[in-house]
N, C-alpha and C positions, 0 to 999 in steps of 0.2 A: 444609452446616451446619458449625458449629464443633463438633469432636469432642473436642479436648483442648487444654489450655493449660498450659504449663510456664513458671514464673517463677523466676529465680535472681537474688538480690541486687539487687532493685529496691525502693528506699525502705526500708520496714520488713519486706519479705518476703525471708527468707533463701533459702528453697526452697519452692515450692508447685507441686503437680501437680493439675490439675482435669480431670475427664472430664465432658463434656456430652452430653445426650441430646436427641432431637428434642422439639418442643413448647414449653411455657411454663416458663421457669426464672426464679426470683427470687433476688436476693442481698439479704439483710437484715443488720442489725446496728445497734448503738448509734451515735449520732452520733460521728464521729471514729474509728470502729473501723478504717477503712481501705478502705471499699468503693471509693472513688475510685481507690485505688492499683491495684486489680485492673483497673479500666477503663483507667487510664493505661498499665499494662503491656500490655494487649491493644492499645491504640492504637499502642504502639511496634511491635508485630509487624505492624500494618496500615499502617505507613509514616508515622505522624504525626511531628511535629517532635520530635527527640531533644534533651533537655536534661540536662547532666551531673549536675544535682541529683537526678535520678531514681536514680542509682547508690547502693546502700546504703552508708552511711558505713563506711569501713574496707575496702571491697571494691575490687578492681582494675577490675572490669567487671561490668555486669549483662547479663542475656540473657533473651529471651522467645522461646518457640517456640509457634506456633499451628498446629494441624492442622485442616484442613477437608476435607470430602467433599461437594462440590457435585454436582448431577445430572450424568449423562454428557453431556447436551447443553447444559450451561450455557456462556454466552459466554466466561467466564474461561478455559475450556479452549482455545478458539480463540486467545485472546490469548497464552497460554503456548506453544501450538504454533507461533505465528508467531515466537517468540523462540527456538525450538529447545529448549524445556524440557519435560521429561516431564510429561504432563498427565492421565494415566489414574490412576484410584484417588485416593488421598489427595494433597492439596496442602499442603505444609509451608512455612510462612513463618517465617523466623528473623531476629531482630535482636539485635545485640550493641552495647552502649554502654559505652565506656571512661570511667573516672573523669575523664579529661582532656577529655571531651566528644566524642570521635570515635566515630562509629557505623559499623557495617558491616551489610549485609543479604544474605540468601540466600533463594532460592526453590528448592525441591527440591535443596538443598545446592549450588546453583550461585550464585556471587556476582552480585548485581544492584544497580542504582542505587536510591537511596531513592525517586526519582520513580517508577520502575517498580513498586517494592514498594507504594507508595501507590496506583498505578493498579490493581493487582491487588486490594489490600485493599478499595478502594471498590466492586469488583464482588462481593465476598464478604460484606461487613458494612455495614449502614447504621446509623449512630448518631444518636440524637436526644436533645438535652439540652445541658447546659453543656459537654460534652466534644467536640462536633463540630458542624459547620455544613455538612453535605453531604447527599447523597442527594436527598430531596425539596426541600431548600433550594437545590439547584443548578438554576438556570433551564434549563440545557442538558438536564436530565432531564425537564422538563415535557412537551416535545413527544413524547418517546418514550412516556411513561406515558399521555398522553391517547390516542395512537394505539393503544396496546395495549388500553386500556379500550374504545375504539371498535371494535376488531377491524379496523383498517385495514392489516394486514400485506400482504395481496394487492394492495390498491390502491397502497400505498407502493412495493412491488416493481415494479409496472407503471409508476408514475411515474418511479422511479429509472432504469429501463431506457429509457423514452422520453426522459428528460432527457439521458442519456448519448448516445443516438443523435442528438438534436438538437444537442448541443454538438459532437460529432464532425463532423456535417455543416456546422455553422457554421465550424469550424476548416478544414475542407476548402474551403469557399467562400472564406474569407479568403485561404487559400493560393493558390487559383485566381485570385483577383483580383490578388494581388500578382504572381503569375507572368504574368498577362495584361498588366499594366502594364509589366512589364519587357520582355516580348516586343514590345509596341507601340513602345517606344523603339528596339528593335533591328530593327524590321521593314524599314526602308529599307536598313540595313546588310546584313541578310539577303538582300534582293532583289539588291543590287549584287553581293554575294558569289556568290550562286547564278548570276547572269547571267555573271559573269566566269569562274567555274569550269566552267559548262556550255559556254561557248565554248571554254575551254581543253581540256575533256574529258580530264582526266588519267586514266591507266590504272595499275593495280597494277604495281609493279616496273618502271615505264617508265624511270625514271632509270637503272637498271642497264643496261637494254637499250640505251638511247641512248648511254650512256657507252662501252659496248663497240663499238657501231657507229661512234661518232666516232673511237675509237682505230683501228679498221680503216680507216675512210675517210681519216684523217690519214696512214696509212701506204700508201694506195692508189697514189699517184704513184711512191713509191719502189719499191713492189712491181712496178708496171707496168714501170718501167725495168729492174729486175732480170730480169723475165720476157722483155723484149725482148732484152736482152743474152744471156740463157741460150738463147733461141730461135735467135738468130743463130749462136751457137757450136754448138748442136745441128745446125742446118742445114749448117754448114760441115763438122761431123764426119760428117754423113750423106753429104755429097758425097764426102768422102775415103774413107769406108768403101765406097761404091759403086765408086769408082775402083780401090781396092785389090782389091776382089772381082773386077773385070773383068780386071785384070792377072794375077791368080792363075788365072783361068779359062783364060787363054791357055797357061799352063804346066802345066795339069792333066795333059795327055797326056805331056808330057816327064817329069813327076815319077813317072808310073806309079802314081798313087793316094796318094802321100805327102802331097799337099796337101788331101786330102778333109777331114781334121779341121780344118785351118785355115780352109778355105772354109765349113764348117758354123758355126764360131765367129763368122766375119765376118758370116754371114747373121743369126745370132742378135743380134749387136751392132747390126746395122743395123735390125732389127725393133724392138728395145728403144729405140733412139734415136728412131725414128719415133714410137713410142707416147709417149715422154716429151715429144717436141716437140708432139704433138697435145694432150696434157693441158695443157701450158703455154699453148698457143694458146687452148684453151677457157677457162682461167682468165683470160687477158687479155681475152677477149671479154666475160666476166662483169663484169669491172671497168669496161669501157667502157660496158656496158649498164646500170649501177647508176643508178636514176632519181633518187635522193636525193643532192643535193650536200652537201658538208661544211658549207657555209654555212647551208643550210636546217636541217640537223640540229642545229647549234649554237644557232641561233635558237630552236628548240623547247626545247632543254635549258635555255637561259638563261631562257625564259619560265616554265618549271615552277619553277625555283629562285627566281625573283623572287616568284612567287605564294606559295611556301613561306615565304620570309622575311617577306612581308607579313602572312601569317596566323599566323606563328610556329609552324609545324609542319614536320615532315619532308616531303620531296617525296612519299614513299610514302603519307603520311597525307592527301594532297589528295583522293583519291576518297572516303575516309570523311568528310572534312570537308564535302564536297559533299552527301553523303547526310544527314549530321547537320543541315546548314543547311536542307535541304528538310524534314526532320522538324520542326524548330523552327518553320519558317514554316507548315507544315501545322497544327501545334499552335496557332499564333496564329490562323490562319484558322478553326479549329474551336473556338477558345476561347469566342467569344461564345455559340455554341449550347450548349456545355457549361455555361457560366456560367448561362444561362437555366434549364437543367435543374436545376442545383444550387440556384438560388434558389427554384425551385418546391418541391424536396424539403425545403429548410429551412423554407419557409412551412408545408408540410404537417406536418412534425415539430413545429414550434412550436405549431400549432393543437392537435395531439394532447396536447402537454404542458399547454397552457392548459386543455384540457377536463378532463384528469385532475386538475389542480391545483384547478380549480373544484369538482369532485366531492369532493376531499379536504377542501377548506375547508368545504363544506357539511356533510360528515360530522363534522368536528371541531367545528363550531359546535353541531350537535345533541348530540354527545357531551359538549361542555363544559357545556351546560345540564343534561344528565342527571347529570353528575359533581357539579356544584354542588348540585343538588337532593339527591343521595345524601349528600354531605358535610354539608349543612345538617341532614339528619335525624339525623346523629350528634353534632352540636354541643351541642344543648340538654342531653342527659343528662350531658355532660362539663363543665357549668357554663360553656359558651361560647355561651349562647343569644343574646347580643348580637352575636356575631361574624358576619360575612358573608364568604362565599367565592365567588370568581368565577374563571372561566377566560377569559383575554384572548387574543385573536388579534391580533397586531401585524404589520404589513408588515415584510418583511425590510429590513435596512439598505440594501442595494443596489437595492431596489425590483424585483428580478427574481425569477423563479421558480427555486428550487433543486431539487436532487434529493429534498428532503424537503418540498417544497411552497412556497407563496407567502408564508408567514407564520411568525413565531415564536410559541411558546405560552408564556404566563406564568400561574402560579397566584398570584392576588392575594387579600389578606385585609384586613379591617378588624375590629378587636376591640371598638371602641366605636361607639355610634350617632353618625352624622354624620361620623365620621372618614373620610378618603379611603382608598381601597383602595391597598395597596402590597404589595411583595414580602414573603414570609412572614417572613424573618429580620429585616427592618427594622421590623416592626410589632409582633410578639408578644414578650412577656417569656418567660423560661425555661420556667416551668410552662405558660403558655398555649401556647407553641410546641410543647412536647412533646405536649400534648393535641390540638392542631391536627394535628400529624403523625400521631398515633394515628388520628384520624378519617379522615384521608386514606388512611393505610395500610390501614385496615379496608376502605374502599371499593375501593382499588386492589390488594387482596391478590393477585389472580391476574395483575395486569398488571405488577407490579414483579418483575424476575428476581432481585433480591438475596436470597439464601437465609437470611441471619441478620440480625436486627434487635435493636438495643439501645436501651432507653429509660431515660434518667436524668432525674430531676426531674419525671417525669410526674405525680407525686402532690403536687407543690408547691402549697400553699395550698388543698388540698381534703381532704375526709373524708366519712364517712358514705355516703349514697346516691351521691354523685358518684364517690367512690373505688370503690364497688362497680361503677358503670357503667364506669369505666376498666378495672377488672379483668375485667369481662365482655367488653369489646372486645379486650383483650389476649389473653384466652383464645381468642376467636373468630379473631383474627389468627394465633394459634399453630397453628390447624388447617392453615394454608397454608404457614407458614414457622416457622423456629426463632425464638423470642422470648426475649431476656434482659432482665430489668428490675431496676434498683436501686430499692428502695422502702422507705418507712417506713410504708406504709399496710397494716394487717392485712387489709383487704377485698381488696386486690390480691394479697397474699402467699397468702391462702387459696385463690385460684383457680389457683395454679401447679401444674404437673405435677411440678416438681422444685424443691427448696428448698436454698439454701446460706446459711450464716450466717458472716459475717466477724467475727472476734474479734481484738482487740488485747491482747496479754499484755505485762505490764511486770515486769521483774526487775531491781531496782536502777535503774541508769541506762540499762538496755537495754530496748528495746521491740521486739516483733516481731508480725507479723500472720499469722494462720492462717485457713484457710477450711475449714469442715466441712459435709458434707452432712447434712441433717436428715430424719428420718422418724419416724413414730409419735409417741411421747410427747415426744421432743425438739422436733419441729416444733410440736406443740400448745403447749408451753411458750414457744417463740419467738413464736408469734402472740399468746399471752396477754401476754407481755412488751410486745409492740408495742401492745396494747390498754391495759395498766394501768401500764406503766413497770417499774422495777427490781423492785418488790415484787409478785410474782405471787400473786394471790388465787384462791380456788376459783371465784369468780364470773367472774374473767377467763378461767380455764381453760374454764368452761362456755360463755362467749361465744365463745372461740376454737373450741371443738368445734362450736358451732352454725354458725360461719362455714365451717368445713371441710366439715361435712355438706351445707350449702347449696351450696357450690361443687362438691362431688362429685356432687350430684344434678343440677347444671346441665350437667355434662359429657355430651357425646353418647355 
């Protein structure tokens, strides 16, 4: 609900601070007193179009601050939380308008765009009359209100969930078909690639191993020649060592032991020489027994590198490419079966959505008839007995079922006999429209989440019993929500819980507007003025008292 409104330098208002209570509040005053200024100022805080003429003459800027305290679970709090704005407790909307026409907006003292301020304002206040054409006049709200009236919340949630699953499956199916078409084109290439790579049988790190072996094999002949030369030299050295050892053996006795050390050294040298010769011989035999020729090894290496160039990968990536190709081909082969399964799941999901949508349409049709009947019962006392109200269900523009059902919902009205039904704002005049909105709001009081409602012109062209009927319905509506009404009808004013009077004061060339709360005798006099005009008589006061007592007795 709206709890406070502060206005500075707007038109004829220099400074005004108002505190609002729950229930039914009226603003009254003589014609031209400035009641519309208060509504215009509130409209600024709610994000309506800012015009520089609203700034009080001589002031650099005007400012309006509106404070709201909606229920903890109100949707506006979710909207604010999504934008990272504090949303617990009071919600403060502030709008500043410069004399040059530039405006700025804040929510919770954080700068916001005018569009977002308006979006928040529309969730907090619904205005009916010459100052606004939103709320129930917005066709986008009709579906939501009808569903709330019908109690379709659970069914709607189920449909929305089923619709999302259906769309996700459809997207998955479309992607699978695209993927399958692409793989079909690649199938022959995949098969050729797999056959070639399977025949080639590349191994991890094979290129490095082959390159090393090729290096070794390329050096094999040179190594073999060196081994043969070294072997020949070692053989010759061994023969000479044996010959030297034999000669020294003959002189061992003559030397008397002096040759023992030399003979031992020769023996060791001969043994080492024989071992070296044996090792070289074994290595030479290994080279001669190598089964893979250099030509065969190079042929393998060149085949691997050709394949790598062909498929634009590194040689080491060929084994992975083979596995990837096999996986892609397997996906192609399994694609048809998977596609069939997806198509079946899509059909099942669509059938579920269609079933839920049909049930939702049925419930909406029934609720639309009940709503029209309930609204019709409210029209006659409001001097709209010739008006007809209908709820129309129209197919969606795309012809498909959406997350909110298969149809759009429109509230249609005709105010004259024989006239065609049309959208509310296109058919009714200002006073008729406000009363039509009142009838709708009374019926939809618990379905519409907007916590504060403002009615302007609701008493246009009516009086007596009709005005009393309007006042009774406004009071009834105020049991569910906060209701603010600008009125000239004493029958309406008498039924209010709270009463403000708007007064314009003139001093020389200067005029200013003030707003004062009324209670007791002051309120009695204001209602008497509304009955009798500027000259208040005792009879007018008596009539005003009678209205107040009757209204008080009618309150629960």
